[in-house]
C-alpha positions in Angstrom: 13.7 40.4 9.5 15.6 43.6 10.0 19.0 43.1 11.7 20.0 45.8 14.2 23.1 46.1 16.4 22.5 46.6 20.1 24.3 49.0 22.3 24.4 50.0 26.0 24.8 53.6 27.1 26.2 54.0 30.6 24.8 56.9 32.7 26.8 57.8 35.7 25.0 59.9 38.3 27.1 61.4 41.2 25.4 63.0 44.2 27.8 64.7 46.8 26.4 66.1 50.0 28.4 68.3 52.4 27.2 68.6 56.0 28.9 71.0 58.3 28.2 70.0 61.9 28.4 72.8 64.4 28.4 72.5 68.2 25.5 73.4 70.6 22.6 75.3 69.2 24.4 76.0 65.9 24.7 72.3 65.2 21.0 71.9 65.7 20.3 74.7 63.3 22.5 73.3 60.6 20.8 69.9 61.0 17.4 71.4 60.7 18.5 73.5 57.7 19.8 70.3 55.9 16.6 68.5 56.7 14.5 71.4 55.4 16.6 71.4 52.1 16.1 67.7 51.7 12.4 68.1 52.2 12.2 70.9 49.7 14.3 69.0 47.1 12.1 65.9 47.5 9.0 68.0 47.1 10.3 69.6 44.0 11.3 66.2 42.6 7.9 64.8 43.4 6.3 67.8 41.7 8.3 67.4 38.5 7.6 63.6 38.5 3.9 64.3 38.9 3.9 66.8 36.1 5.6 64.3 33.8 3.3 61.5 34.8 0.3 63.4 33.7 1.7 63.7 30.2 0.1 64.3 27.8 -2.4 67.0 28.9 -2.8 68.8 25.6 -2.5 68.0 21.8 0.8 66.9 20.4 2.2 68.2 17.1 4.5 66.1 14.9 6.3 67.7 11.9 6.2 65.9 8.6 9.4 66.9 7.0 9.3 65.7 3.4 6.0 66.9 2.1 2.5 65.5 1.6 2.1 62.1 0.0 5.6 60.7 0.5 6.5 57.6 2.5 7.4 59.6 5.7 4.3 61.7 5.6 1.9 58.8 5.0 3.5 56.5 7.6 3.7 59.2 10.3 0.0 60.0 9.8 -0.8 56.3 10.3 1.3 56.4 13.5 -0.5 59.5 14.7 -3.9 57.8 14.3 -2.7 55.0 16.6 -1.1 57.4 19.1 -4.3 59.4 19.5 -6.0 56.3 20.8 -3.1 55.0 23.0 -2.3 58.4 24.5 -5.9 59.6 24.6 -5.0 63.0 23.1 -5.1 64.8 19.7 -2.0 64.2 17.6 -1.6 66.7 14.8 0.6 66.5 11.7 2.2 69.7 10.5 3.9 69.7 7.1 7.2 71.6 7.4 9.2 70.5 4.4 12.3 71.8 2.7 16.1 71.4 2.5 16.0 67.6 2.7 14.2 67.7 6.1 16.5 70.3 7.6 13.8 73.0 7.8 11.7 70.9 10.2 14.7 69.7 12.3 16.0 73.3 12.6 12.6 74.4 13.9 12.4 71.4 16.2 15.8 72.3 17.8 14.3 75.7 18.9 11.3 74.1 20.6 10.8 73.3 24.3 11.6 69.7 25.2 8.2 69.1 26.7 6.9 66.3 24.5 4.3 68.5 22.7 6.4 69.3 19.6 8.0 66.4 17.9 9.1 65.5 14.4 9.1 62.5 12.2 12.6 61.9 10.8 14.6 59.9 8.3 18.4 59.8 8.6 18.8 62.6 6.0 18.8 65.8 8.0 21.2 64.4 10.5 23.6 63.1 7.9 23.5 66.6 6.4 25.4 67.9 9.4 28.5 66.4 7.7 28.0 68.3 4.5 26.3 71.6 5.4 26.7 74.4 8.0 23.4 73.9 9.9 22.1 75.5 13.0 21.8 72.2 14.8 24.0 69.1 15.6 22.9 65.6 16.3 23.4 66.0 20.0 20.7 68.7 20.1 18.0 66.0 20.0 16.5 63.1 21.9 15.7 60.2 19.5 12.5 58.7 20.9 11.8 55.6 18.8 11.6 54.2 15.3 8.3 53.2 13.9 9.0 51.8 10.4 11.7 50.4 8.2 11.8 51.7 4.6 13.1 49.8 1.7 14.7 52.1 -0.9 15.2 50.2 -4.2 17.1 51.6 -7.2 14.6 51.5 -10.0 14.0 52.4 -13.6 10.8 52.9 -15.6 9.1 49.7 -16.8 9.9 50.6 -20.4 13.6 51.1 -19.7 16.2 49.3 -21.8 17.8 47.9 -18.7 16.4 44.7 -17.3 18.8 44.4 -14.4 21.5 46.3 -12.5 24.4 44.8 -14.4 22.9 46.1 -17.7 22.5 49.6 -16.3 26.1 49.7 -14.9 27.5 48.3 -18.2 25.7 51.0 -20.2 26.7 53.8 -17.8 30.3 52.8 -18.0 30.1 52.9 -21.8 28.4 56.3 -21.7 30.2 58.3 -19.0 28.1 61.1 -17.5 24.9 60.3 -19.5 23.0 58.4 -16.8 20.7 60.6 -14.8 19.5 59.6 -11.4 18.0 61.0 -8.2 16.8 60.1 -4.7 15.0 61.8 -1.8 17.9 64.1 -1.0 21.6 64.4 -1.8 22.3 63.8 1.9 20.1 60.7 2.3 21.8 57.4 3.3 20.6 55.7 0.1 21.8 58.5 -2.1 25.2 58.4 -0.5 25.5 54.6 -0.7 24.4 54.6 -4.3 27.0 57.2 -5.1 29.5 54.9 -3.4 28.3 52.0 -5.4 28.6 53.9 -8.7 32.2 55.0 -7.7 33.1 51.4 -6.9 31.6 50.2 -10.2 33.6 52.9 -12.1 30.4 54.7 -13.2 30.1 58.4 -13.9 26.5 59.5 -13.5 24.6 62.8 -13.1 22.7 63.3 -9.8 19.6 65.5 -10.3 18.3 66.9 -7.0 14.6 66.8 -6.0 13.0 67.7 -2.7 11.8 64.2 -1.6 11.5 60.7 -3.0 7.9 61.4 -4.2 9.1 64.1 -6.6 12.0 61.9 -7.8 9.5 59.2 -8.6 7.3 61.7 -10.5 10.3 62.7 -12.5 11.3 59.1 -13.3 7.8 58.2 -14.5 7.7 61.4 -16.5 10.8 60.5 -18.4 13.1 63.1 -16.8 15.4 60.6 -15.1 16.9 57.3 -16.0 16.9 55.9 -12.5 15.6 56.8 -9.0 15.9 55.6 -5.4 12.8 56.1 -3.2 10.6 54.4 -0.6 7.5 55.7 -2.5 7.5 52.9 -5.0 4.5 50.7 -3.9 1.9 52.4 -6.1 4.0 52.7 -9.3 5.2 49.1 -8.9 1.7 47.8 -8.5 0.6 49.8 -11.6 3.5 48.3 -13.5 5.2 51.6 -14.1 8.7 50.8 -12.6 11.2 48.0 -12.5 13.3 47.4 -9.4 17.0 46.7 -10.0 18.7 46.6 -6.6 18.2 47.6 -3.0 20.1 50.7 -1.8 19.5 50.2 2.0 20.9 47.4 4.1 18.0 45.0 3.7 15.9 44.2 0.6 12.2 43.6 0.7 11.7 39.8 1.0 8.8 40.0 -1.4 11.1 41.5 -4.1 13.7 39.4 -5.9 16.4 42.0 -6.1 19.9 42.0 -4.6 21.3 44.6 -2.1 24.5 46.5 -3.1 26.4 44.3 -0.6 25.2 41.1 -2.3 26.4 42.6 -5.6 29.9 43.0 -4.2 29.7 46.7 -3.4 29.6 48.5 0.0 26.5 47.6 1.9 23.9 50.3 2.4 22.7 51.8 5.7 19.6 50.6 7.4 16.8 53.2 6.7 14.4 53.6 9.5 11.9 56.4 10.1 11.4 57.5 13.7 10.2 60.2 16.1 12.7 62.8 17.5 12.3 65.5 20.1 14.5 68.4 21.3 17.4 67.5 23.5 16.4 67.5 27.2 13.1 65.6 26.9 12.4 64.2 30.4 13.1 60.5 30.6 9.5 59.8 31.8 8.0 61.5 28.7 10.5 59.7 26.5 9.5 56.4 28.0 5.8 57.2 27.7 6.2 58.0 24.0 8.5 55.0 23.4 6.0 52.7 25.0 3.1 54.2 23.0 5.0 53.8 19.7 6.0 50.2 20.6 2.3 49.5 21.1 1.2 51.4 18.0 3.4 49.4 15.6 1.8 46.2 16.7 -1.8 47.2 15.9 -3.3 45.1 13.1 -4.6 48.1 11.1 -1.3 49.9 11.3 0.7 46.8 10.3 -1.6 46.1 7.3 -1.5 49.8 6.1 2.3 50.0 6.5 2.9 46.7 4.6 0.6 47.9 1.8 3.1 50.7 1.4 5.9 48.1 1.0 7.3 49.3 4.4 7.8 47.3 7.5 6.8 48.1 11.1 9.9 48.5 13.2 10.4 49.6 16.8 13.8 50.5 18.1 14.0 52.1 21.5 15.5 55.5 22.3 19.0 54.7 23.4 19.7 52.1 20.6 18.2 54.4 18.0 20.3 57.4 19.1 23.4 55.3 19.0 22.6 54.0 15.5 22.0 57.5 14.1 25.2 58.9 15.6 27.2 56.0 14.2 25.8 56.6 10.7 26.6 60.3 10.9 30.2 59.4 12.0 30.5 56.8 9.2 29.3 59.3 6.6 31.7 61.9 7.9 34.6 59.5 7.6 33.6 58.6 4.1 33.4 62.2 3.0 36.8 62.9 4.6 38.3 60.0 2.7 36.8 61.3 -0.5 38.2 64.7 0.1 41.7 63.3 0.7 41.7 61.4 -2.6 
């Protein structure tokens, strides 16, 4: 069972109304004017609420930010299939990959917050705000809901000389700089926590960048890497092509007998959830509609079965809690990088 911390965001709404009472006929006119303004404002509010309550009225587009065939792409397509039924509208997936997910998130930041253009996300493009000069910041978005939890094991090919994580670390310490490894992105939480683990173990290793975990897995099985971290391991594991050594995220798959970094005595990894994000300013009614639809989708039997077959786990976290989690992870990564720079 995935453990998540809960949080409460306090919204303070202040409404101040100034009424100037005049005498005689003037006072009557001021009162009538105020009454007219209240009626107009109420009408405008009702109109906006009615517009939002009719959402969705046209197809929705969701960006898939890590390319075709990867865990994010496959899982968001499964989610889209469920949302089409629940929301009674077409939900299209548009691949917009590149730069560790930052291409899609940059594009999303320029879209209207109307609920018709969304993006799948992993933590990576938001953590990248701590390492790159990007056009967006975390507060430019409304985090709608998570829909899956993704395990990210550190693995080697099945014909590797290393049977467990201790053997890999021992060899890497005896052969500084010779171990090659990769993950979905240099800015991904699991890449960062693996680098922390190597540092704490006294290991010097070479990180080889690939654009997505699927590409890293292909490189591993092709003999171009010694180790890799990715959520895209279900197929290779079933085929007997890889051996799992340790879990790089905060929870390990209960079906896999491997330790987390924390259980090995190193710093614990981040929880790795995939979710749906929208431009900042998404009306609360639309956010709630999408959140409720995703909460329903992740409980559907066909969705659960398909997700678990990918060695993923259905997971729903609501908008406020999810946003708080992502912002906390970004802050934690920023503090880690600052500490590293001061050493």
